[in-house]
N, CA, C and O of each residue as an XYZ file, in Angstrom:
248
protein
N      94.227    152.895      6.122
C      94.794    153.683      5.047
C      95.785    152.806      4.273
O      96.624    152.146      4.887
N      95.704    152.788      2.946
C      96.636    151.984      2.157
C      98.062    152.514      2.270
O      98.273    153.684      2.587
N      99.028    151.655      2.014
C     100.436    152.032      2.122
C     100.806    153.169      1.166
O     101.594    154.042      1.529
N     100.261    153.172     -0.023
C     100.629    154.191     -1.011
C     100.120    155.576     -0.628
O     100.695    156.577     -1.055
N      99.075    155.655      0.151
C      98.534    156.963      0.536
C      99.473    157.694      1.499
O      99.472    158.925      1.529
N     100.262    156.978      2.273
C     101.174    157.598      3.240
C     102.387    158.237      2.577
O     102.941    159.199      3.110
N     102.807    157.728      1.439
C     104.037    158.209      0.814
C     103.770    159.038     -0.438
O     104.676    159.213     -1.253
N     102.590    159.538     -0.611
C     102.226    160.245     -1.831
C     103.049    161.511     -2.062
O     103.485    161.739     -3.190
N     103.280    162.344     -1.049
C     103.986    163.600     -1.245
C     105.458    163.561     -0.894
O     106.079    164.617     -0.765
N     106.035    162.393     -0.735
C     107.416    162.275     -0.286
C     108.405    162.860     -1.292
O     109.372    163.503     -0.885
N     108.194    162.659     -2.573
C     109.124    163.166     -3.582
C     109.152    164.694     -3.574
O     110.209    165.294     -3.769
N     108.014    165.319     -3.352
C     107.964    166.783     -3.309
C     108.767    167.324     -2.136
O     109.480    168.318     -2.274
N     108.655    166.681     -0.997
C     109.392    167.115      0.186
C     110.886    166.928     -0.035
O     111.673    167.812      0.301
N     111.285    165.800     -0.591
C     112.702    165.565     -0.861
C     113.243    166.581     -1.858
O     114.364    167.066     -1.698
N     112.470    166.907     -2.877
C     112.883    167.893     -3.868
C     113.079    169.252     -3.207
O     114.070    169.930     -3.480
N     112.168    169.656     -2.358
C     112.290    170.933     -1.661
C     113.514    170.967     -0.755
O     114.208    171.981     -0.693
N     113.784    169.879     -0.057
C     114.948    169.822      0.835
C     116.246    169.927      0.038
O     117.157    170.655      0.434
N     116.339    169.214     -1.071
C     117.546    169.258     -1.898
C     117.734    170.647     -2.508
O     118.847    171.173     -2.517
N     116.655    171.244     -3.016
C     116.752    172.591     -3.593
C     117.151    173.616     -2.541
O     117.967    174.496     -2.817
N     116.592    173.517     -1.343
C     116.951    174.439     -0.268
C     118.419    174.280      0.119
O     119.101    175.270      0.384
N     118.907    173.047      0.153
C     120.313    172.813      0.477
C     121.232    173.388     -0.605
O     122.276    173.957     -0.288
N     120.852    173.245     -1.878
C     121.662    173.800     -2.965
C     121.694    175.330     -2.925
O     122.747    175.937     -3.122
N     120.549    175.944     -2.672
C     120.497    177.403     -2.576
C     121.348    177.879     -1.402
O     122.088    178.855     -1.524
N     121.243    177.198     -0.280
C     122.046    177.580      0.890
C     123.539    177.432      0.601
O     124.336    178.273      1.017
N     123.917    176.377     -0.104
C     125.332    176.175     -0.433
C     125.835    177.235     -1.404
O     126.971    177.695     -1.289
N     124.997    177.625     -2.360
C     125.423    178.629     -3.330
C     125.519    180.027     -2.734
O     126.309    180.846     -3.204
N     124.731    180.306     -1.714
C     124.710    181.645     -1.133
C     125.538    181.774      0.142
O     125.574    182.844      0.749
N     126.198    180.703      0.549
C     127.040    180.761      1.744
C     128.303    181.551      1.435
O     128.997    181.247      0.465
N     128.614    182.557      2.242
C     129.826    183.348      1.982
C     131.089    182.497      2.085
O     131.210    181.642      2.962
N     132.026    182.748      1.172
C     133.284    182.012      1.179
C     134.349    182.850      1.868
O     134.935    182.429      2.865
N     134.593    184.031      1.333
C     135.577    184.932      1.922
C     135.294    186.355      1.462
O     134.926    186.578      0.309
N     135.465    187.300      2.347
C     135.317    188.718      2.027
C     134.038    189.049      1.257
O     134.087    189.732      0.234
N     132.914    188.575      1.740
C     131.601    188.865      1.158
C     131.414    188.337     -0.264
O     130.608    188.891     -1.011
N     132.115    187.309     -0.654
C     131.860    186.681     -1.945
C     131.331    185.279     -1.686
O     131.752    184.599     -0.750
N     130.406    184.866     -2.531
C     129.868    183.522     -2.402
C     130.057    182.780     -3.724
O     130.626    183.322     -4.672
N     129.588    181.566     -3.777
C     129.795    180.729     -4.956
C     129.103    181.339     -6.172
O     129.630    181.263     -7.282
N     127.931    181.943     -5.979
C     127.231    182.564     -7.097
C     128.044    183.710     -7.688
O     128.108    183.860     -8.908
N     128.662    184.515     -6.834
C     129.502    185.605     -7.337
C     130.670    185.056     -8.155
O     131.008    185.601     -9.205
N     131.282    183.982     -7.671
C     132.392    183.373     -8.402
C     131.936    182.811     -9.743
O     132.633    182.960    -10.746
N     130.777    182.170     -9.769
C     130.243    181.617    -11.013
C     129.919    182.724    -12.009
O     130.219    182.603    -13.197
N     129.310    183.797    -11.529
C     128.959    184.909    -12.413
C     130.220    185.541    -12.993
O     130.271    185.831    -14.189
N     131.224    185.756    -12.170
C     132.475    186.355    -12.649
C     133.169    185.449    -13.664
O     133.698    185.933    -14.666
N     133.171    184.144    -13.413
C     133.793    183.198    -14.341
C     133.062    183.181    -15.677
O     133.696    183.197    -16.732
N     131.729    183.150    -15.639
C     130.959    183.178    -16.878
C     131.178    184.473    -17.634
O     131.228    184.466    -18.864
N     131.309    185.579    -16.927
C     131.569    186.869    -17.569
C     132.926    186.842    -18.280
O     133.049    187.320    -19.408
N     133.934    186.286    -17.624
C     135.267    186.194    -18.240
C     135.245    185.277    -19.461
O     135.824    185.606    -20.496
N     134.576    184.125    -19.341
C     134.495    183.193    -20.462
C     133.764    183.826    -21.642
O     134.179    183.655    -22.789
N     132.681    184.555    -21.373
C     131.942    185.177    -22.468
C     132.769    186.268    -23.128
O     132.717    186.428    -24.347
N     133.525    187.018    -22.348
C     134.399    188.044    -22.927
C     135.422    187.403    -23.857
O     135.659    187.905    -24.956
N     136.027    186.305    -23.430
C     136.992    185.601    -24.272
C     136.311    185.028    -25.517
O     136.880    185.070    -26.607
N     135.110    184.497    -25.361
C     134.361    183.942    -26.492
C     134.014    185.039    -27.495
O     134.187    184.853    -28.699
N     133.526    186.178    -27.008
C     133.161    187.277    -27.903
C     134.382    187.800    -28.637
O     134.297    188.142    -29.816
N     135.523    187.867    -27.949
C     136.755    188.310    -28.602
C     137.158    187.329    -29.702
O     137.520    187.743    -30.804
N     137.095    186.042    -29.405
C     137.506    185.054    -30.406
C     136.550    185.030    -31.595
O     136.970    184.755    -32.719
N     135.273    185.314    -31.361
C     134.315    185.370    -32.465
C     134.517    186.612    -33.318
O     134.156    186.619    -34.495
N     135.089    187.663    -32.741
C     135.273    188.900    -33.498
C     136.493    188.854    -34.405
O     136.636    189.696    -35.290
N     137.371    187.884    -34.197
C     138.559    187.778    -35.038
C     138.171    187.274    -36.428
O     137.271    186.446    -36.568
N     138.848    187.775    -37.435
C     138.558    187.316    -38.790
C     139.255    185.980    -39.034
O     140.193    185.604    -38.332
N     138.776    185.299    -40.024
C     139.337    183.999    -40.382
C     140.663    184.226    -41.111
O     140.762    185.105    -41.968
N     141.655    183.449    -40.775
C     142.952    183.562    -41.423
C     142.877    182.988    -42.844
O     142.235    181.960    -43.057
N     143.516    183.631    -43.802
C     143.508    183.084    -45.173
C     144.386    181.831    -45.258
O     145.285    181.627    -44.443
N     144.109    181.022    -46.240
C     144.895    179.787    -46.442
C     146.237    180.059    -46.990
O     147.012    179.130    -47.215
C-alpha cells in the first residue's frame, strides 16, 4: 500500500476531534447551570440592544 493511501482521511478525523472539543468546551457548565454559550448569547443580546438604541437616536444638528 502506498504511503499516501494510509493518511487519506486524517484531516477529517482531526477536524471532527477539534469540533467535538470545541462543542464540549462551549457546553461545559461554568456555574449555576450557565455555560459559555449562555454567556455569549446574553452578551450578544446586550450588545444588540445597545446598538439598536444608538441607531434609533437622531443625528445632532451642526
